[in-house]
C-alpha positions as CSV (number, residue, x, y, z in Angstrom):
1,M,0.0,0.0,0.0
2,R,1.3,3.4,-0.9
3,L,1.1,6.1,1.8
4,L,1.5,9.8,1.8
5,F,2.7,11.3,5.1
6,I,1.9,15.0,5.5
7,S,3.4,17.1,8.2
8,A,4.3,20.8,9.0
9,S,8.0,19.8,9.5
10,T,10.3,20.8,6.6
11,T,12.0,17.5,6.7
12,A,11.0,13.9,7.5
13,N,14.1,13.6,9.8
14,D,13.1,16.1,12.4
15,R,13.4,14.5,15.8
16,I,12.1,17.5,17.7
17,A,8.6,18.1,16.1
18,W,5.9,17.0,18.5
19,S,8.6,15.8,20.9
20,G,9.9,13.5,18.1
21,T,6.6,11.7,17.6
22,V,6.3,12.8,13.9
23,Y,9.7,11.3,13.1
24,Q,9.0,8.1,15.1
25,A,5.5,7.6,13.5
26,L,7.0,7.9,10.0
27,K,9.7,5.4,10.8
28,G,7.1,3.1,12.4
29,L,5.0,3.2,9.3
30,E,8.1,2.3,7.2
31,R,8.8,-0.7,9.5
32,A,5.2,-1.7,9.0
33,G,5.9,-2.2,5.3
34,F,4.2,0.8,3.7
35,E,5.6,2.5,0.7
36,I,5.9,6.1,2.0
37,D,6.3,9.5,0.4
38,Y,6.7,12.6,2.6
39,L,5.1,15.9,1.9
40,Y,5.9,19.2,3.7
41,A,2.5,20.9,4.0
42,M,3.9,24.4,3.3
43,R,6.1,23.3,0.4
44,D,4.5,25.6,-2.2
45,Y,3.5,28.5,0.2
46,Q,4.7,32.0,-0.5
47,Q,3.4,34.7,1.8
48,T,1.2,37.4,0.1
49,F,0.5,40.9,1.3
50,I,-2.9,39.7,2.5
51,D,-1.3,36.9,4.4
52,K,1.0,39.4,6.2
53,L,-2.0,41.4,7.2
54,L,-3.8,38.4,8.5
55,C,-0.7,37.2,10.3
56,S,-0.3,40.6,12.0
57,Y,-3.9,40.4,13.1
58,W,-3.5,37.0,14.7
59,I,-0.4,38.0,16.5
60,K,-1.1,41.6,17.5
61,I,-4.8,42.4,17.8
62,P,-5.9,39.9,20.4
63,K,-3.1,41.2,22.7
64,L,-4.9,44.6,22.8
65,F,-7.8,42.8,24.5
66,G,-5.7,40.7,26.8
67,K,-6.2,37.6,24.8
68,T,-4.0,35.0,23.1
69,T,-4.3,33.1,19.8
70,R,-3.6,29.7,18.3
71,M,-2.9,30.1,14.6
72,D,-2.3,26.4,14.2
73,E,-5.9,25.8,14.9
74,S,-7.5,28.5,12.7
75,F,-9.1,28.9,9.3
76,Y,-6.1,31.1,8.5
77,S,-3.8,28.0,8.8
78,V,-6.1,25.9,6.6
79,K,-5.8,28.6,3.9
80,I,-2.0,28.5,4.1
81,Y,-1.9,24.7,3.8
82,K,-4.3,24.7,0.9
83,K,-1.7,26.5,-1.2
84,T,0.2,23.2,-1.3
85,L,-2.5,20.6,-0.8
86,S,-5.0,21.9,-3.3
87,K,-2.5,21.5,-6.2
88,F,-1.1,18.1,-5.1
89,D,-1.9,14.9,-6.9
90,F,-3.3,12.4,-4.4
91,S,-4.3,9.8,-7.0
92,P,-1.3,7.5,-6.6
93,Y,-2.0,6.9,-2.9
94,D,-4.1,4.4,-0.9
95,I,-3.6,6.2,2.4
96,V,-3.0,9.8,3.6
97,F,-1.5,9.9,7.1
98,V,-1.6,13.2,9.1
99,P,-0.1,13.5,12.6
100,T,-1.5,16.1,15.0
101,H,-2.3,19.0,12.7
102,I,-6.1,19.5,12.3
103,S,-5.6,22.4,9.9
104,I,-3.6,20.2,7.5
105,L,-6.3,17.6,7.5
106,N,-9.0,20.2,6.9
107,A,-7.0,21.5,3.9
108,I,-6.9,18.2,2.1
109,P,-9.2,18.3,-1.0
110,R,-12.6,16.6,-0.6
111,N,-12.5,14.5,-3.7
112,I,-9.5,12.2,-3.0
113,K,-10.0,8.5,-2.9
114,A,-7.4,7.6,-0.4
115,K,-8.3,6.7,3.1
116,I,-7.4,9.4,5.7
117,I,-5.6,8.4,8.9
118,Y,-5.3,10.9,11.7
119,L,-2.8,10.5,14.6
120,T,-3.4,12.6,17.7
121,D,-3.0,12.7,21.5
122,A,-6.0,14.9,22.3
123,T,-9.1,16.6,21.0
124,V,-8.6,20.3,20.8
125,D,-11.7,20.9,23.0
126,S,-10.1,18.9,25.8
127,L,-7.1,21.4,25.8
128,F,-9.2,24.5,26.3
129,G,-8.5,25.7,29.9
130,Y,-6.3,22.6,30.4
131,Y,-3.1,23.7,28.6
132,T,-1.9,27.3,29.2
133,E,-1.4,27.9,25.5
134,F,-5.0,26.9,24.8
135,S,-6.5,29.2,27.5
136,N,-7.6,32.8,27.3
137,L,-8.0,32.6,23.5
138,I,-9.9,35.2,21.6
139,Y,-13.5,34.0,21.2
140,H,-13.6,33.2,17.5
141,N,-10.3,31.2,17.9
142,Y,-12.2,28.8,20.3
143,W,-14.9,28.4,17.7
144,E,-12.6,27.9,14.8
145,A,-10.5,25.3,16.7
146,H,-13.6,23.4,17.8
147,C,-14.9,23.3,14.2
148,L,-11.6,22.2,12.7
149,G,-11.1,19.6,15.5
150,K,-14.5,18.1,15.0
151,R,-14.2,18.0,11.2
152,A,-10.8,16.3,11.5
153,F,-12.2,13.5,13.6
154,K,-15.3,13.1,11.5
155,R,-13.5,13.2,8.1
156,S,-10.9,10.6,9.1
157,D,-11.5,7.0,8.2
158,L,-9.3,6.0,11.2
159,V,-8.2,8.0,14.2
160,I,-5.2,6.7,16.1
161,V,-5.2,8.1,19.6
162,S,-2.5,7.6,22.3
163,S,-4.8,7.2,25.3
164,D,-8.2,6.1,26.5
165,W,-8.7,9.7,27.7
166,C,-8.5,11.0,24.2
167,K,-10.8,8.3,22.9
168,H,-13.5,9.1,25.5
169,N,-13.2,12.8,24.7
170,A,-13.7,12.2,21.0
171,K,-16.8,10.2,21.7
172,D,-18.2,12.7,24.2
173,Q,-17.3,16.0,22.5
174,Y,-17.6,15.1,18.8
175,G,-19.9,12.1,18.8
176,I,-17.3,9.9,17.1
177,D,-18.1,6.3,16.6
178,E,-15.6,4.4,18.8
179,T,-15.2,1.7,16.0
180,K,-13.2,4.3,14.0
181,I,-10.9,5.1,17.0
182,Q,-7.9,3.0,17.8
183,V,-5.9,3.5,21.0
184,V,-2.2,2.9,20.5
185,E,0.2,4.3,23.1
186,F,3.3,6.2,21.9
187,G,6.8,4.8,22.3
188,A,10.1,6.2,23.5
189,N,11.6,8.7,21.1
190,I,15.1,7.1,21.6
191,D,16.2,4.3,19.2
192,S,15.8,1.0,20.9
193,D,19.4,0.0,20.1
194,D,20.5,3.0,22.2
195,I,18.6,2.1,25.3
196,P,20.6,-0.1,27.7
197,E,18.9,-2.6,29.9
198,I,19.7,-1.6,33.5
199,H,19.3,-3.6,36.6
200,R,19.2,-1.2,39.5
201,A,20.2,-1.9,43.1
202,Y,18.3,0.3,45.4
203,N,19.3,0.8,49.1
204,S,18.8,3.5,51.7
205,K,22.6,4.2,51.9
206,K,23.2,5.3,48.3
207,K,22.2,8.6,46.7
208,L,18.8,8.7,45.2
209,H,19.0,10.2,41.7
210,I,15.7,11.8,40.8
211,Y,15.0,12.8,37.3
212,W,12.6,15.4,35.9
213,S,12.3,16.6,32.3
214,G,10.2,19.2,30.5
215,V,10.2,22.4,28.6
216,N,7.5,24.1,30.7
217,W,8.6,24.4,34.3
218,E,5.2,25.3,35.7
219,R,2.9,23.0,33.7
220,K,5.2,20.0,34.0
221,G,5.3,20.5,37.8
222,G,8.9,21.5,38.2
223,S,8.3,23.4,41.4
224,I,6.3,20.5,42.9
225,A,9.2,18.1,42.0
226,L,11.7,20.5,43.6
227,E,9.5,20.7,46.8
228,C,9.4,16.9,46.8
229,C,13.2,16.7,46.7
230,R,13.5,19.2,49.6
231,V,11.1,17.1,51.7
232,L,13.0,13.9,51.0
233,I,16.3,15.6,52.0
234,D,14.6,16.7,55.2
235,K,13.7,13.1,55.8
236,G,17.3,12.1,55.6
237,I,17.5,10.8,52.1
238,N,20.6,11.9,50.0
239,V,18.9,13.2,46.9
240,E,20.4,14.4,43.7
241,F,17.9,16.2,41.4
242,H,18.6,16.1,37.7
243,I,16.8,18.3,35.2
244,T,16.7,18.3,31.4
245,G,14.6,20.3,28.9
246,I,14.5,23.7,30.5
247,R,16.2,26.5,28.6
248,D,15.7,29.1,31.4
249,L,15.6,27.6,34.8
250,P,14.8,30.1,37.7
251,E,18.2,31.3,39.0
252,R,17.5,30.5,42.6
253,I,17.4,26.8,41.7
254,D,20.7,26.6,39.9
255,S,22.4,27.7,43.1
256,L,21.4,24.5,45.0
257,S,24.3,22.1,45.3
258,W,22.1,19.0,44.9
259,V,20.4,20.3,41.7
260,H,22.0,19.4,38.3
261,N,20.5,21.3,35.3
262,Y,21.6,20.1,31.9
263,G,19.5,22.5,29.9
264,F,17.6,21.8,26.7
265,L,19.1,18.8,24.8
266,N,18.3,18.7,21.1
267,K,17.8,15.1,19.8
268,N,18.7,16.3,16.3
269,N,22.2,16.9,17.6
270,A,24.2,13.7,18.1
271,N,26.1,14.9,21.1
272,D,23.0,16.1,22.9
273,Y,21.2,12.9,22.0
274,H,23.9,10.7,23.6
275,T,24.2,13.1,26.5
276,L,20.5,12.6,27.3
277,I,20.9,8.8,27.1
278,N,23.9,9.0,29.5
279,I,22.0,11.1,32.0
280,M,18.9,8.9,32.0
281,S,21.0,5.8,32.4
282,K,22.2,7.1,35.8
283,Q,18.8,7.9,37.3
284,D,16.8,6.0,39.9
285,I,13.3,7.3,39.5
286,F,11.3,9.7,37.3
287,L,9.4,12.4,39.1
288,F,6.9,14.0,36.8
289,P,4.0,15.9,38.5
290,S,2.8,17.4,35.2
291,I,-0.5,19.3,35.9
292,A,-1.7,18.8,32.3
293,E,-0.6,16.0,30.1
294,C,-2.0,14.2,27.1
295,S,0.5,11.3,26.5
296,S,4.0,12.1,27.6
297,I,6.9,10.8,25.6
298,A,9.0,11.5,28.7
299,L,7.1,8.7,30.4
300,C,7.7,6.3,27.6
301,E,11.4,7.1,27.8
302,A,11.5,6.8,31.6
303,N,9.9,3.3,31.3
304,A,12.5,2.4,28.6
305,F,15.3,3.1,31.1
306,G,13.5,1.2,33.9
307,L,12.6,4.3,36.0
308,P,9.7,4.0,38.4
309,C,7.4,6.9,37.6
310,F,5.6,9.2,40.1
311,V,3.0,11.3,38.3
312,Y,-0.3,13.1,38.6
313,D,-3.4,11.1,37.5
314,T,-4.4,13.5,34.7
315,G,-5.1,13.4,31.0
316,G,-3.7,10.2,29.4
317,T,-1.1,9.4,32.0
318,S,-2.9,6.3,33.2
319,N,-2.1,4.6,29.9
320,Y,1.6,4.9,30.7
321,V,1.8,4.5,34.4
322,K,-0.1,1.6,36.1
323,E,-0.8,2.2,39.8
324,G,1.6,0.1,41.9
325,Y,3.0,-1.7,38.9
326,N,5.6,0.7,37.3
327,G,4.9,3.7,39.5
328,Y,2.2,5.7,41.2
329,L,-0.5,8.1,40.1
330,L,-1.3,10.8,42.7
331,P,-4.5,12.9,42.4
332,L,-4.2,16.4,41.1
333,G,-3.6,18.9,43.9
334,S,-1.2,16.6,45.7
335,S,1.7,18.5,47.1
336,G,5.4,17.9,46.8
337,S,5.3,16.5,50.3
338,D,2.7,14.0,49.1
339,F,5.0,12.8,46.4
340,A,7.9,12.7,48.8
341,N,5.8,10.5,51.2
342,K,4.9,8.1,48.5
343,I,8.6,7.8,47.3
344,K,9.7,7.3,50.9
345,E,7.1,4.6,51.4
346,C,8.4,2.8,48.3
347,I,12.0,3.0,49.6
348,D,11.0,1.8,53.1
349,N,9.0,-1.1,51.6
350,N,11.7,-2.0,49.1
351,Q,9.4,-1.5,46.1
352,L,11.7,0.5,43.8
353,K,13.5,-2.6,42.4
354,R,10.2,-4.2,41.4
355,L,8.8,-1.0,40.0
356,S,11.9,-0.5,37.9
357,A,11.7,-4.0,36.5
358,N,8.0,-3.5,35.7
359,A,8.7,-0.2,34.0
360,R,11.2,-1.9,31.7
361,Q,8.6,-4.5,30.9
362,M,6.0,-1.8,30.3
363,Y,8.3,-0.4,27.6
364,L,9.1,-3.8,26.0
365,N,5.5,-4.9,25.9
366,R,3.7,-1.6,25.0
367,L,5.6,1.7,25.0
368,N,7.8,1.2,22.0
369,W,7.5,2.0,18.3
370,N,7.8,-1.5,17.1
371,T,4.6,-2.4,19.0
372,W,3.0,0.8,17.7
373,S,3.9,-0.2,14.1
374,K,2.2,-3.6,14.4
375,K,-0.9,-2.3,16.0
376,V,-1.3,0.6,13.5
377,R,-0.7,-1.8,10.6
378,K,-3.6,-4.0,11.8
379,G,-5.8,-0.9,12.2
380,I,-5.1,0.4,8.7
381,E,-5.5,-3.1,7.1
382,S,-9.0,-3.3,8.7
383,I,-10.2,-0.2,7.0
384,M,-8.6,-1.0,3.7
385,F,-10.4,-4.4,3.8
386,T,-13.6,-2.6,4.5
387,K,-12.9,-0.4,1.4
388,E,-12.4,-3.5,-0.8
389,M,-15.7,-5.1,0.4
């Protein structure tokens, strides 16, 4: 089967776009045996004077009213993508695969014969008021995003979602038939050959290396993780707190001797990529009290390295952390002290070694892109068979 993969990334080898998920999905489809062509959705776009005016409006005018905007979820973006997609010849393809971008999917011409597959981790409506960047939008932006999100789900022949949370939202918010929704968890965005199998020995006398990663300190719960580490230190545990992902960490944190900040590591850069692997290999647990989360790639990678995960029970995290198996899910609103108490309890009860082994199994059995490839292949074959019937 011949597949056209459409994305907003200029190249198919971008390991950063959507936390690397676009790249891994493309590689996963290649492993599944599809003949793939890649299309950059803005390939033929040249900005006009009218486009400049509209762009200025989206960027500047809402700020006058104390509002924000999301151009990626707007009719304006659909117009831009149509510059390429309206002229493209879709006839050679059996499948069109679109990851995450609802505007790209809405810009695809209506008369194509190929089946449309949409990959996402959330309905746009579920992000309103949940993610900071989807809050306080100018009114018509909410309306446009809702319309585009609903159309994307309804037009797709198959929607691949990364959590049960997303599937339930699609049914409740858009009335999507659950038979066209397939839940397939994401995998670690580190090549499997680069992930060592580590058998950790935990004991109360050694340092406890706690790992946190994220580009958004507040939403990803950085301050809560820091508080947790402080409480553990007060309880007599020798903690070393390791941070990746943050470009600008609050200065007061960098001055703490037990905090190690490695900054933002770019997986497109070979040195940064291997530095990240080296850092994660030396950790003991993954502390990730993210306040809002769809389906975290960081959790997939933590499981790959056998790190017990301590997270909030929010969004799609329960597809990646099973209570008492590979970590613990604490209710939203739990404090850093609550996380510290749970970690201390696991140390005292000698649970960390078991949680670590189970985390590795969670990765091997579910949270990897080879498994993703096999499941998605079956899902696509099922709709192609229906087409032939």
